[in-house]
C-alpha positions as CSV (number, residue, x, y, z in Angstrom):
1,M,-3.7,59.1,-19.2
2,L,-2.4,56.6,-16.8
3,E,0.5,55.2,-18.9
4,S,2.1,55.3,-22.3
5,H,3.3,51.7,-22.2
6,A,2.0,49.5,-24.9
7,M,0.0,47.4,-22.4
8,S,-2.8,49.6,-21.1
9,L,-4.7,48.6,-18.0
10,P,-8.4,49.2,-17.8
11,R,-9.2,52.5,-15.9
12,T,-10.0,50.9,-12.5
13,A,-7.1,48.5,-12.6
14,G,-4.8,51.4,-13.7
15,Y,-5.9,53.5,-10.7
16,L,-5.5,50.6,-8.3
17,S,-2.1,49.8,-9.7
18,W,-0.9,53.4,-9.4
19,A,-2.2,53.6,-5.8
20,C,-0.3,50.4,-4.9
21,Q,2.8,51.5,-6.8
22,V,2.9,54.8,-4.9
23,V,2.2,53.3,-1.5
24,A,4.9,50.6,-1.9
25,A,7.4,53.1,-3.3
26,V,6.8,55.7,-0.6
27,I,7.2,53.1,2.2
28,L,10.4,51.7,0.7
29,L,11.8,55.2,0.0
30,Q,11.1,56.5,3.5
31,T,13.1,53.6,5.1
32,L,16.2,54.5,3.0
33,Y,17.0,57.5,5.3
34,F,17.4,55.1,8.2
35,K,19.3,52.5,6.3
36,F,21.8,54.9,4.6
37,T,22.4,57.2,7.7
38,G,23.0,54.2,10.0
39,A,20.1,55.0,12.3
40,P,20.4,53.0,15.6
41,E,17.2,51.0,14.8
42,S,18.6,49.9,11.4
43,I,21.9,49.0,12.9
44,Y,20.1,47.0,15.6
45,I,18.0,45.1,13.1
46,F,20.9,44.2,10.8
47,S,23.2,43.4,13.7
48,T,20.6,41.0,15.0
49,L,20.4,39.4,11.6
50,G,24.3,39.2,11.4
51,L,24.2,41.4,8.2
52,E,25.5,44.8,9.5
53,P,26.5,46.9,7.6
54,W,26.4,45.2,4.1
55,G,22.9,43.8,4.5
56,R,21.6,47.2,5.5
57,L,23.2,49.0,2.7
58,G,22.6,46.3,0.1
59,S,18.9,46.0,0.9
60,G,18.7,49.8,0.8
61,V,20.1,49.9,-2.7
62,V,17.7,47.2,-3.9
63,E,14.8,49.0,-2.3
64,L,15.9,52.2,-4.0
65,I,16.0,50.4,-7.4
66,A,12.6,48.8,-6.8
67,S,11.0,52.2,-5.8
68,V,12.3,53.9,-8.9
69,L,11.1,51.1,-11.1
70,L,7.7,51.1,-9.4
71,L,7.2,54.7,-10.3
72,I,7.9,54.3,-14.0
73,P,4.8,52.8,-15.7
74,A,6.8,50.7,-18.2
75,T,8.9,49.1,-15.4
76,A,6.4,48.9,-12.6
77,G,5.9,45.2,-12.9
78,I,9.6,44.5,-12.6
79,G,9.8,46.9,-9.7
80,A,7.0,45.0,-8.0
81,V,8.8,41.7,-8.4
82,I,12.0,43.2,-6.9
83,A,10.0,44.7,-4.1
84,L,8.4,41.4,-3.4
85,G,11.8,39.7,-3.1
86,V,13.3,42.2,-0.8
87,I,10.3,42.6,1.4
88,S,9.8,38.8,1.6
89,G,13.3,38.8,3.2
90,A,12.2,41.4,5.7
91,I,9.0,39.5,6.6
92,V,10.9,36.2,7.1
93,S,13.4,38.0,9.2
94,H,10.6,39.4,11.4
95,L,9.0,36.0,11.7
96,T,12.2,34.1,12.5
97,K,14.6,36.4,14.3
98,L,13.4,39.9,14.9
99,G,9.8,39.3,16.1
100,I,6.7,41.3,15.1
101,V,7.6,44.1,17.5
102,V,11.1,45.5,17.2
103,Q,12.4,47.8,19.9
104,N,8.9,48.6,21.1
105,D,7.6,49.8,17.7
106,G,4.3,48.2,18.2
107,G,4.7,46.1,15.1
108,L,5.0,49.2,12.8
109,L,7.9,47.9,10.7
110,F,6.2,44.5,10.3
111,G,2.9,46.2,9.3
112,L,4.7,48.4,6.8
113,A,6.5,45.3,5.3
114,I,3.1,43.5,5.0
115,T,1.7,46.6,3.3
116,V,4.5,46.7,0.8
117,F,4.1,43.0,0.1
118,V,0.4,43.3,-0.6
119,C,0.8,46.4,-2.7
120,A,3.7,44.9,-4.7
121,A,1.7,41.7,-5.2
122,V,-1.2,43.6,-6.6
123,V,1.0,45.6,-9.0
124,A,2.8,42.4,-10.1
125,W,-0.5,40.7,-10.8
126,L,-2.0,43.7,-12.7
127,R,1.2,44.3,-14.7
128,R,2.2,40.7,-15.2
129,D,2.4,41.3,-18.9
130,Q,5.4,43.6,-18.2
131,I,7.3,40.9,-16.4
132,P,9.4,38.9,-19.0
133,V,9.4,35.6,-17.0
134,V,5.7,35.7,-16.4
135,R,4.7,36.8,-19.9
136,G,3.0,33.8,-21.5
137,L,2.4,31.8,-18.4
138,F,-1.1,33.3,-17.7
């Protein structure tokens, strides 16, 4: 069984949601090591944005919360909305100040941000009935 929450997704939608939830959560979780240990790449990024160290640590905490919520079926929709918010900030930062390629990474960080955005958007759409603000709009 995919979930025990009152709102059950059809089988295919449930599998798609779970795949997207896991992909988004894993990407967000793997970046936490770099943010929380003060890796040079993270310090460079947040210094360039004028947000070092509090932006680095704060975004890490928000990403941790989003990841945990994404992995709990009853809160996955809310986790997806939080992930969309934090990753939108990352994408805008890449497009306005950092560039697509950061420190010769070949665009990897930007690509991961786009992947999280797409996965979180899919989860938010599929689990929109779990999101209090959206409930009733569609």
